[in-house]
VOBA-1610 file (N, C-alpha, C; in pm, whole numbers, padded with zeros to 5 digits, always signed):
BEGIN
Met-02281+01202-01399Met-02221+01252-01275Met-02195+01135-01181Cys-02079+01137-01113Cys-02043+01028-01022Cys-02120+01039-00893Thr-02163+00925-00842Thr-02216+00921-00706Thr-02098+00924-00609Pro-02121+00950-00480Pro-02011+00950-00384Pro-01930+00822-00386Leu-01997+00707-00393Leu-01924+00582-00389Leu-01848+00557-00518Ser-01908+00590-00632Ser-01837+00567-00757Ser-01719+00661-00772Ser-01732+00783-00724Ser-01617+00873-00729Ser-01508+00826-00636Arg-01547+00770-00521Arg-01448+00713-00430Arg-01373+00600-00499Ser-01447+00513-00567Ser-01385+00403-00639Ser-01291+00455-00746Leu-01334+00557-00819Leu-01253+00614-00925Leu-01121+00664-00873Phe-01123+00736-00760Phe-00999+00796-00715Phe-00914+00700-00633Leu-00973+00593-00579Leu-00887+00489-00526Leu-00815+00419-00641Phe-00882+00405-00753Phe-00814+00358-00874Phe-00698+00451-00907Gly-00723+00581-00899Gly-00618+00677-00925Gly-00504+00665-00826Ala-00537+00637-00701Ala-00433+00621-00599Ala-00341+00506-00634Leu-00400+00397-00680Leu-00320+00281-00715Leu-00237+00308-00839Leu-00295+00379-00933Leu-00227+00405-01059Leu-00111+00501-01044Ala-00123+00596-00951Ala-00026+00704-00947Ala+00057+00713-00821Ser+00030+00631-00717Ser+00096+00650-00589Ser+00245+00624-00598Thr+00326+00707-00527Thr+00471+00695-00530Thr+00534+00782-00426Gly+00666+00784-00422Gly+00739+00866-00326Gly+00772+01002-00382Thr+00845+01083-00303Thr+00883+01216-00344Thr+01031+01237-00325His+01082+01350-00375His+01224+01379-00357His+01260+01396-00211His+01162+01422-00123His+01191+01427+00019His+01252+01296+00065Ala+01225+01188-00006Ala+01269+01056+00036Ala+01419+01038+00023Thr+01489+01123-00048Thr+01632+01105-00064Thr+01707+01123+00066Arg+01643+01175+00170Arg+01709+01190+00299Arg+01742+01056+00361Gln+01673+00950+00320Gln+01690+00822+00384Gln+01834+00774+00376Ala+01898+00793+00263Ala+02030+00737+00243Ala+02131+00791+00343Ser+02117+00915+00384Ser+02214+00973+00475Ser+02174+00959+00621Ala+02054+00905+00647Ala+02006+00899+00784Ala+02074+00789+00863Ala+02109+00676+00798Ala+02170+00563+00866Ala+02230+00472+00761Pro+02324+00384+00801Pro+02378+00288+00705Pro+02267+00203+00646Val+02276+00177+00517Val+02173+00102+00445Val+02235-00026+00391Thr+02167-00138+00412Thr+02210-00266+00356Thr+02116-00304+00243Gln+02175-00333+00127Gln+02096-00378+00012Gln+02097-00530+00010Val+01979-00592+00020Val+01970-00737+00022Val+01978-00790-00120Ala+02053-00901-00139Ala+02068-00962-00271Ala+01931-00994-00331Glu+01917-00969-00462Glu+01786-00976-00526Glu+01756-01110-00594Ala+01855-01197-00606Ala+01837-01318-00687Ala+01719-01402-00640Ala+01696-01409-00511Ala+01591-01495-00458Ala+01453-01433-00467His+01446-01303-00495His+01315-01236-00501His+01315-01132-00613Pro+01300-01177-00738Pro+01300-01084-00851Pro+01184-00987-00851Ala+01081-01012-00770Ala+00964-00924-00769Ala+00988-00795-00693Phe+01097-00784-00617Phe+01121-00663-00538Phe+01266-00655-00493Thr+01306-00536-00453Thr+01434-00514-00386Thr+01406-00471-00243Val+01507-00485-00158Val+01491-00449-00017Val+01613-00374+00031Gln+01592-00265+00102Gln+01697-00197+00176Gln+01668-00212+00324Val+01770-00245+00402Val+01755-00264+00545Val+01825-00150+00618Val+01749-00082+00704Val+01799+00036+00775Val+01763+00022+00922Gly+01860+00044+01010Gly+01833+00048+01153Gly+01851-00086+01222Lys+01826-00087+01353Lys+01840-00206+01436Lys+01721-00216+01531Gly+01687-00341+01565Gly+01577-00364+01657Gly+01478-00462+01599Arg+01355-00462+01650Arg+01252-00551+01598Arg+01227-00522+01450Pro+01217-00624+01366Pro+01199-00599+01223Pro+01061-00542+01189Val+01062-00445+01100Val+00940-00386+01045Val+00952-00389+00894Leu+00856-00450+00826Leu+00853-00456+00681Leu+00764-00343+00630Leu+00818-00259+00543Leu+00745-00144+00490Leu+00720-00166+00341Ile+00592-00177+00303Ile+00555-00208+00165Ile+00482-00088+00105Pro+00531-00033-00005Pro+00468+00085-00065Pro+00351+00049-00155Gly+00285+00152-00206Gly+00173+00135-00297Gly+00219+00121-00441Leu+00124+00101-00529Leu+00152+00081-00671Leu+00227+00201-00729Thr+00327+00173-00809Thr+00421+00267-00871Thr+00508+00339-00768Cys+00501+00298-00644Cys+00569+00369-00538Cys+00698+00297-00498Pro+00813+00363-00503Pro+00936+00302-00452Pro+00937+00304-00300Gly+01027+00227-00241Gly+01036+00223-00097Gly+01069+00356-00034Ala+01124+00446-00113Ala+01159+00578-00061Ala+01039+00657-00012Val+00918+00613-00045Val+00799+00680+00007Val+00795+00675+00159Trp+00867+00578+00218Trp+00870+00562+00363Trp+00988+00634+00428Ala+01053+00725+00358Ala+01175+00786+00409Ala+01159+00849+00547Glu+01057+00931+00563Glu+01036+00996+00693Glu+01001+00894+00801Thr+00931+00791+00761Thr+00896+00684+00856Thr+01021+00613+00903Val+01112+00583+00810Val+01236+00516+00845Val+01321+00603+00937Val+01332+00731+00905Val+01410+00822+00989Val+01355+00823+01132Arg+01224+00817+01145Arg+01164+00823+01278Arg+01189+00695+01359Tyr+01192+00580+01293Tyr+01192+00454+01367Tyr+01322+00374+01359Gln+01420+00418+01282Gln+01538+00336+01259Gln+01623+00312+01384Lys+01610+00397+01485Lys+01690+00377+01607Lys+01632+00269+01697Gln+01505+00235+01675Gln+01439+00133+01758Gln+01400+00008+01680Tyr+01395+00021+01548Tyr+01346-00090+01466Tyr+01439-00112+01347Gln+01443-00236+01302Gln+01515-00269+01179Gln+01415-00262+01065Cys+01425-00159+00983Cys+01329-00132+00876Cys+01371-00203+00748His+01286-00290+00699His+01307-00360+00572His+01218-00290+00470Val+01280-00207+00387Val+01207-00117+00298Val+01199-00181+00159Val+01079-00213+00118Val+01055-00287-00006Val+01030-00189-00122Ser+01086-00220-00238Ser+01050-00152-00364Ser+01011-00260-00464Leu+00892-00249-00519Leu+00842-00351-00610Leu+00894-00328-00752Ala+00929-00436-00819Ala+00981-00428-00956Ala+00877-00366-01049Gly+00923-00274-01134Gly+00837-00211-01233Gly+00771-00083-01187Phe+00791-00044-01061Phe+00725+00075-01007Phe+00828+00182-00971Gly+00793+00307-01004Gly+00874+00421-00961Gly+01017+00420-01010Gly+01041+00365-01128Gly+01174+00364-01184Gly+01253+00237-01159Val+01201+00146-01077Val+01267+00017-01055Val+01242-00072-01177Ala+01345-00142-01223Ala+01333-00225-01343Ala+01222-00329-01327Ala+01147-00349-01434Ala+01037-00446-01433Ala+01090-00587-01449Gln+01010-00685-01404Gln+01045-00825-01427Gln+01027-00858-01575Gln+01117-00940-01626Gln+01108-00986-01765Gln+01128-01137-01769Pro+01031-01213-01817Pro+00899-01169-01862Pro+00809-01135-01743Leu+00703-01066-01770Leu+00609-01027-01665Leu+00526-01149-01623Pro+00526-01185-01494Pro+00449-01302-01451Pro+00299-01283-01472Ala+00230-01392-01505Ala+00086-01386-01526Ala+00012-01360-01395His+00065-01412-01284His+00004-01391-01152His+00102-01307-01070Leu+00110-01182-01105Leu+00213-01094-01053Leu+00207-01080-00902Leu+00093-01039-00849Leu+00084-01011-00706Leu+00093-01136-00620Gln+00046-01247-00670Gln+00062-01373-00596Gln+00209-01406-00581Gly+00286-01380-00687Gly+00429-01401-00680Gly+00497-01308-00581Val+00454-01182-00579Val+00508-01087-00481Val+00477-01135-00340Arg+00352-01176-00318Arg+00313-01228-00185Arg+00403-01343-00142Asp+00419-01441-00231Asp+00496-01560-00195Asp+00643-01527-00172Gln+00699-01439-00254Gln+00840-01403-00237Gln+00862-01321-00110Leu+00766-01238-00071Leu+00778-01165+00054Leu+00774-01260+00174Leu+00686-01359+00170Leu+00681-01458+00277Leu+00810-01539+00283Thr+00866-01573+00168Thr+00994-01644+00165Thr+01106-01556+00219Tyr+01103-01428+00184Tyr+01203-01334+00235Tyr+01202-01331+00387Ile+01085-01325+00447Ile+01073-01323+00592Ile+01138-01447+00654Lys+01118-01562+00590Lys+01172-01687+00643Lys+01323-01697+00622Thr+01370-01661+00503Thr+01513-01674+00475Thr+01595-01573+00554Gln+01537-01457+00583Gln+01607-01356+00662Gln+01589-01380+00812Lys+01512-01485+00845Lys+01488-01523+00985Lys+01430-01407+01066Leu+01330-01343+01007Leu+01260-01233+01074Leu+01147-01293+01159Thr+01151-01270+01287Thr+01052-01328+01378Thr+00931-01236+01391Lys+00822-01279+01330Lys+00696-01205+01335Lys+00715-01054+01318Pro+00766-01012+01202Pro+00786-00869+01181Pro+00654-00793+01178Val+00657-00670+01226Val+00546-00579+01203Val+00544-00548+01053Val+00427-00544+00993Val+00416-00512+00851Val+00330-00387+00835Val+00387-00286+00770Val+00317-00162+00741Val+00305-00150+00589Gly+00182-00142+00540Gly+00161-00135+00396Gly+00067-00023+00359His+00104+00050+00254His+00023+00162+00205His-00046+00122+00075Ser-00178+00138+00067Ser-00253+00114-00055Ser-00232-00029-00103Leu-00173-00050-00220Leu-00144-00185-00268Leu-00060-00261-00166Gly+00032-00192-00098Gly+00113-00256+00004Gly+00030-00306+00121Gly-00077-00233+00156Gly-00167-00279+00260Gly-00244-00402+00218Phe-00286-00405+00092Phe-00354-00523+00037Phe-00261-00644+00044Leu-00135-00626+00005Leu-00039-00735+00011Leu-00017-00784+00154Ala-00013-00690+00249Ala+00004-00729+00389Ala-00111-00818+00436Leu-00234-00781+00399Leu-00350-00864+00433Leu-00342-01001+00367Trp-00299-01005+00243Trp-00290-01131+00169Trp-00182-01221+00230Met-00070-01162+00268Met+00036-01239+00333Met-00012-01297+00466Ala-00078-01215+00546Ala-00121-01260+00679Ala-00230-01366+00670Ser-00318-01357+00571Ser-00423-01458+00557Ser-00369-01587+00496Thr-00257-01579+00425Thr-00195-01697+00366Thr-00111-01774+00467Asp-00033-01702+00547Asp+00055-01763+00647Asp+00047-01682+00776Pro-00059-01701+00853Pro-00082-01616+00971Pro+00032-01617+01072Ala+00103-01731+01084Ala+00207-01743+01185Ala+00335-01668+01148Ala+00350-01629+01023Ala+00475-01569+00978Ala+00489-01421+01015Leu+00376-01353+01034Leu+00376-01208+01051Leu+00336-01168+01191Gly+00382-01049+01231Gly+00336-00986+01354Gly+00223-00891+01324Pro+00206-00787+01404Pro+00096-00691+01385Pro+00101-00624+01247Leu-00017-00586+01197Leu-00030-00523+01066Leu-00082-00381+01081Glu-00018-00287+01012Glu-00072-00152+00998Glu-00106-00130+00851Ile-00234-00114+00824Ile-00284-00103+00687Ile-00320+00043+00662Val-00251+00106+00568Val-00268+00249+00544Val-00350+00270+00416Asp-00475+00308+00435Asp-00568+00340+00327Asp-00574+00230+00221Ala-00612+00111+00266Ala-00626-00004+00176Ala-00743-00089+00221Leu-00795-00167+00127Leu-00913-00252+00151Leu-00885-00395+00105Pro-00957-00493+00160Pro-00938-00631+00116Pro-00997-00663-00021Phe-01087-00578-00073Phe-01140-00600-00208Phe-01183-00466-00266Phe-01095-00407-00344Phe-01118-00273-00397Phe-01237-00269-00493Ser-01263-00378-00563Ser-01371-00376-00661Ser-01508-00362-00597Ala-01518-00392-00466Ala-01649-00388-00400Ala-01674-00258-00326Ile-01598-00155-00355Ile-01619-00026-00289Ile-01760+00025-00314Gln-01804+00018-00438Gln-01935+00071-00473Gln-02047-00028-00444Asn-02023-00154-00472Asn-02127-00256-00456Asn-02069-00374-00376Pro-02110-00391-00251Pro-02056-00500-00169Pro-02082-00639-00226Ala-02181-00651-00314Ala-02214-00782-00372Ala-02121-00820-00487Thr-02033-00730-00527Thr-01938-00759-00635Thr-01851-00878-00597Thr-01825-00965-00694Thr-01735-01078-00674Thr-01614-01063-00765Ala-01514-01146-00741Ala-01396-01143-00827Ala-01434-01172-00971Glu-01531-01261-00990Glu-01570-01297-01125Glu-01645-01183-01195Thr-01736-01120-01125Thr-01810-01010-01189Thr-01722-00888-01210Ala-01613-00876-01133Ala-01522-00764-01150Ala-01424-00785-01265Arg-01414-00908-01314Arg-01311-00941-01412Arg-01320-00859-01542Pro-01438-00840-01601Pro-01441-00760-01726Pro-01390-00618-01707Met-01430-00551-01598Met-01381-00416-01572Met-01230-00418-01549Ala-01182-00518-01475Ala-01039-00527-01447Ala-00959-00552-01575Glu-01013-00633-01663Glu-00945-00660-01790Glu-00938-00534-01875Gln-01045-00457-01875Gln-01045-00331-01949Gln-00939-00235-01892Met-00931-00228-01759Met-00829-00145-01695Met-00689-00192-01734Arg-00668-00322-01729Arg-00534-00375-01761Arg-00492-00337-01901Gln-00582-00353-01996Gln-00549-00321-02135Gln-00524-00172-02153Gln-00608-00091-02088Gln-00595+00053-02104Gln-00465+00104-02042Val-00432+00058-01922Val-00311+00104-01854Val-00186+00057-01927Ala-00189-00065-01980Ala-00071-00121-02045Ala-00038-00054-02177Gln-00131+00025-02231Gln-00109+00088-02362Gln+00002+00192-02359Gly+00025+00253-02246Gly+00132+00352-02241Gly+00113+00452-02130Arg+00208+00543-02118Arg+00208+00639-02009Arg+00119+00759-02041Met+00070+00822-01934Met-00010+00942-01946Met+00081+01063-01961Thr+00024+01177-01995Thr+00100+01302-01995Thr+00119+01349-01851Met+00215+01440-01832Met+00236+01494-01698Met+00112+01567-01648Ala+00046+01640-01734Ala-00073+01713-01693Ala-00182+01617-01647Ala-00200+01507-01719Ala-00301+01409-01681Ala-00265+01340-01551Glu-00136+01310-01534Glu-00092+01248-01409Glu-00117+01340-01289Arg-00085+01468-01307Arg-00107+01564-01198Arg-00255+01574-01162Gln-00340+01574-01262Gln-00483+01581-01237Gln-00530+01457-01162Leu-00476+01342-01196Leu-00512+01218-01129Leu-00467+01217-00983Val-00349+01273-00959Val-00288+01270-00826Val-00348+01373-00732Ala-00398+01482-00784Ala-00440+01596-00701Ala-00532+01559-00584Pro-00629+01468-00599Pro-00713+01435-00484Pro-00642+01348-00379Leu-00520+01302-00409Leu-00455+01203-00325Leu-00352+01261-00229Val-00306+01382-00256Val-00204+01445-00172Val-00220+01596-00186Thr-00192+01669-00078Thr-00223+01812-00076Thr-00112+01899-00132Asp+00011+01874-00092Asp+00123+01961-00126Asp+00153+01959-00275Ser+00167+02077-00335Ser+00185+02086-00480Ser+00314+02021-00527Ala+00422+02039-00451Ala+00549+01978-00490Ala+00541+01826-00487Arg+00471+01775-00387Arg+00455+01630-00379Arg+00367+01579-00493Ile+00265+01655-00530Ile+00181+01615-00643Ile+00267+01598-00768Thr+00354+01695-00792Thr+00441+01688-00909Thr+00530+01565-00905Gln+00589+01537-00788Gln+00678+01423-00779Gln+00604+01290-00790Val+00486+01284-00731Val+00403+01164-00743Val+00377+01137-00891Ala+00344+01241-00965Ala+00318+01225-01108Ala+00443+01179-01182Arg+00558+01230-01145Arg+00683+01189-01211Arg+00711+01041-01189Trp+00692+00995-01066Trp+00715+00854-01040Trp+00612+00767-01111Gly+00490+00816-01123Gly+00392+00741-01200Gly+00435+00724-01344Leu+00492+00830-01402Leu+00542+00824-01539Leu+00662+00732-01552Ala+00735+00712-01442Ala+00855+00628-01444Ala+00824+00480-01426Ser+00697+00445-01405Ser+00659+00306-01383Ser+00632+00235-01515Asp+00650+00104-01514Asp+00628+00022-01633Asp+00479-00001-01653Pro+00420+00045-01764Pro+00275+00035-01781Pro+00221-00107-01774Ala+00292-00204-01832Ala+00243-00342-01830Ala+00239-00397-01688Thr+00341-00363-01608Thr+00343-00409-01469Thr+00230-00346-01390Val+00209-00216-01409Val+00101-00146-01340Val-00034-00207-01377Gly-00056-00231-01505Gly-00183-00288-01549Gly-00207-00427-01491Gln-00103-00510-01489Gln-00120-00645-01436Gln-00145-00644-01286Ala-00073-00557-01214Ala-00093-00548-01069Ala-00235-00503-01037Met-00286-00408-01112Met-00422-00362-01090Met-00522-00473-01119Tyr-00500-00545-01227Tyr-00590-00656-01261Tyr-00592-00759-01148Asp-00474-00795-01100Asp-00465-00895-00993Asp-00540-00849-00868Met-00523-00724-00832Met-00586-00677-00709Met-00737-00663-00725Tyr-00781-00616-00840Tyr-00924-00596-00862Tyr-00999-00728-00880Thr-00926-00838-00900Thr-00992-00968-00914Thr-00953-01062-00799Thr-00902-01009-00690Thr-00869-01089-00572Thr-00948-01035-00453Asp-01037-01118-00402Asp-01126-01080-00292Asp-01077-01149-00164Leu-01022-01072-00072Leu-00967-01127+00052Leu-01068-01128+00167Arg-01187-01078+00145Arg-01281-01060+00256Arg-01310-01190+00330Ala-01329-01298+00256Ala-01363-01426+00320Ala-01245-01488+00393Asp-01123-01443+00364Asp-01002-01499+00425Asp-00955-01420+00546Leu-01020-01309+00576Leu-00972-01225+00685Leu-00976-01296+00820Gly-01066-01392+00835Gly-01078-01463+00961Gly-00955-01544+00997Arg-00868-01571+00899Arg-00744-01643+00927Arg-00640-01555+00996Ile-00658-01426+00987Ile-00562-01332+01046Ile-00586-01323+01196Gln-00485-01354+01274Gln-00500-01357+01419Gln-00432-01240+01489Gln-00340-01173+01423Gln-00262-01067+01487Gln-00341-00936+01495Pro-00297-00844+01580Pro-00361-00712+01585Pro-00348-00640+01451Val-00452-00565+01415Val-00452-00492+01289Val-00501-00350+01314Leu-00423-00253+01269Leu-00464-00112+01270Leu-00486-00068+01127Val-00604-00014+01099Val-00638+00034+00965Val-00651+00185+00972Leu-00569+00255+00894Leu-00574+00401+00887Leu-00640+00442+00756Ser-00740+00526+00763Ser-00819+00561+00644Ser-00821+00711+00621Ser-00833+00747+00493Ser-00853+00888+00456Ser-00991+00904+00393Trp-01041+01027+00397Trp-01167+01058+00327Trp-01169+01201+00275Ala-01083+01288+00328Ala-01090+01431+00296Ala-01072+01460+00148Gly-00994+01378+00079Gly-00970+01403-00063Gly-01091+01382-00151Tyr-01195+01320-00095Tyr-01312+01286-00175Tyr-01435+01369-00138Lys-01417+01469-00049Lys-01531+01551-00007Lys-01597+01622-00124Ala-01515+01668-00218Ala-01570+01741-00332Ala-01660+01654-00419Tyr-01650+01522-00401Tyr-01730+01430-00483Tyr-01844+01368-00404Gly-01871+01424-00285Gly-01985+01380-00208Gly-01956+01285-00094Ala-01832+01240-00082Ala-01799+01149+00027Ala-01801+01223+00160Thr-01840+01152+00265Thr-01836+01205+00400Thr-01753+01110+00486Lys-01719+01155+00604Lys-01648+01068+00695Lys-01733+00945+00727Ala-01862+00966+00747Ala-01951+00856+00781Ala-01963+00755+00667Ser-01978+00804+00543Ser-01992+00711+00430Ser-01864+00632+00407Thr-01749+00697+00428Thr-01622+00627+00412Thr-01603+00523+00522Leu-01639+00559+00645Leu-01628+00464+00755Leu-01717+00342+00730Thr-01833+00365+00671Thr-01922+00253+00638Thr-01855+00156+00542Ile-01786+00209+00441Ile-01715+00124+00345Ile-01610+00039+00417Tyr-01531+00103+00502Tyr-01424+00032+00571Tyr-01479-00070+00670Thr-01580-00031+00745Thr-01639-00123+00842Thr-01697-00246+00774Arg-01762-00224+00662Arg-01822-00333+00586Arg-01715-00427+00531Gln-01609-00371+00476Gln-01505-00453+00415Gln-01425-00532+00520Tyr-01408-00475+00637Tyr-01330-00542+00741Tyr-01418-00616+00842Ala-01541-00644+00806Ala-01633-00711+00897Ala-01583-00849+00940Gly-01506-00915+00854Gly-01453-01047+00885Gly-01329-01045+00971Leu-01288-00927+01014Leu-01166-00912+01095Leu-01201-00830+01219Pro-01266-00892+01316Pro-01320-00815+01429Pro-01215-00744+01513Gln-01091-00792+01512Gln-00989-00726+01594Gln-00928-00604+01525Ala-00968-00578+01402Ala-00917-00461+01332Ala-00971-00333+01395Arg-00882-00239+01420Arg-00923-00108+01472Arg-00909-00007+01359Ile-01018+00057+01321Ile-01020+00151+01210Ile-01017+00293+01264Glu-00918+00369+01219Glu-00904+00509+01257Glu-00905+00594+01132Met-00969+00712+01139Met-00983+00797+01022Met-00921+00933+01046Ser-00838+00975+00954Ser-00779+01108+00959Ser-00884+01212+00923Glu-00882+01325+00992Glu-00976+01432+00961Glu-00934+01511+00838Ala-00804+01523+00815Ala-00757+01614+00711Ala-00675+01546+00601Gly-00615+01431+00633Gly-00521+01370+00539Gly-00588+01308+00419Arg-00520+01314+00307Arg-00564+01245+00186Arg-00495+01109+00178His-00498+01047+00062His-00454+00908+00049His-00313+00885+00104Phe-00223+00977+00079Phe-00087+00966+00133Phe-00086+01020+00276Leu-00138+00943+00367Leu-00157+00990+00505Leu-00024+01025+00571Met+00082+00954+00540Met+00211+00982+00601Met+00267+01115+00555Tyr+00217+01167+00443Tyr+00256+01299+00393Tyr+00158+01407+00438Asp+00028+01377+00426Asp-00074+01479+00444Asp-00109+01508+00589Asp-00097+01407+00674Asp-00132+01423+00815Asp-00026+01353+00900Pro+00100+01396+00889Pro+00209+01321+00953Pro+00199+01316+01104Gln+00154+01424+01168Gln+00145+01422+01313Gln+00047+01314+01359Trp-00069+01307+01295Trp-00167+01204+01327Trp-00115+01066+01291Phe-00056+01053+01172Phe-00005+00924+01126Phe+00099+00869+01223Phe+00194+00953+01265Phe+00299+00903+01353Phe+00247+00880+01495Ala+00150+00958+01539Ala+00091+00932+01671Ala+00021+00796+01672Gln-00052+00765+01565Gln-00117+00636+01554Gln-00015+00523+01547Thr+00089+00542+01466Thr+00190+00439+01448Thr+00273+00419+01575Asp+00310+00528+01641Asp+00383+00518+01768Asp+00307+00431+01867Ala+00180+00462+01886Ala+00098+00389+01984Ala+00084+00243+01945Phe+00066+00217+01816Phe+00049+00079+01770Phe+00177-00002+01791Leu+00291+00056+01759Leu+00418-00013+01778Leu+00447-00035+01926Gln+00412+00061+02008Gln+00432+00045+02153Gln+00346-00068+02208Gln+00223-00074+02162Gln+00134-00184+02204Gln+00189-00319+02160Ala+00242-00322+02038Ala+00298-00448+01986Ala+00420-00489+02068Ala+00503-00392+02105Ala+00621-00422+02185Ala+00583-00473+02324Ala+00481-00411+02383Ala+00436-00452+02517Ala+00378-00594+02511Ala+00304-00625+02406Ala+00243-00758+02394Ala+00347-00866+02372Lys+00461-00831+02315Lys+00566-00929+02286Lys+00644-00966+02410Arg+00643-00879+02511Arg+00723-00906+02632Arg+00667-01025+02709
//
């Protein structure tokens, strides 16, 4: 039987393995003119640019196309220039060939180069799950390049959810096993739906999340998971100087013994090296907070963006 922390770890693994957008996201195309940025300089991802104003970079989770941010883009495109990222190999986007050995490091570096080549001045970065991890890695690598960070249900070291003493080295055997298992092939739809169920409430969204998981390249998913489970950002958080808002979920794990207090302990412990981080927890939302608790999610994001705008003046 799983303990609360081990079940939490299990289903965060599931979140990374299965997270994606839904058919609701198709509204984005008709909401405003969309610019597709040339891909030659960044084979690790594609970008669509929507709206005008201060730049906001939106990074989705593993297997998730940029369309997961559709409702977010519709809400903010009149005030912000939304740079919507889709990572190669996830959610139906073509995978890189050959697959890089250090996949996520390459994504990090290409995103930082994108910010510079597009002359984006300290963009706000909003990242969900794997996207939140990448946002932290980018900010700790080049603190001056980014503006405020909104981290949506992500941690600086996923392998240490159960045991804070875990290191990248001790996590490597488990991560290697995950990589090999995931790379073997796709799951059935029934298995995908079962994996997704704790992560999002709406049945139609569960089905679509599972479909996008099936549309992802298994080798890319396995390598991305390996990279993240063997990369510990906790010691580097002190390099991050900008404001950080961390949005967390816990409701999806109640059936496995998790409580709001136990989840907050995990987040507080992991972000201990980032004292300016403000951690907020949804009462009802599951991993896909922008879907499950949109009123709360947008209230938090509205206030954070307003604070960032006021500080820039």
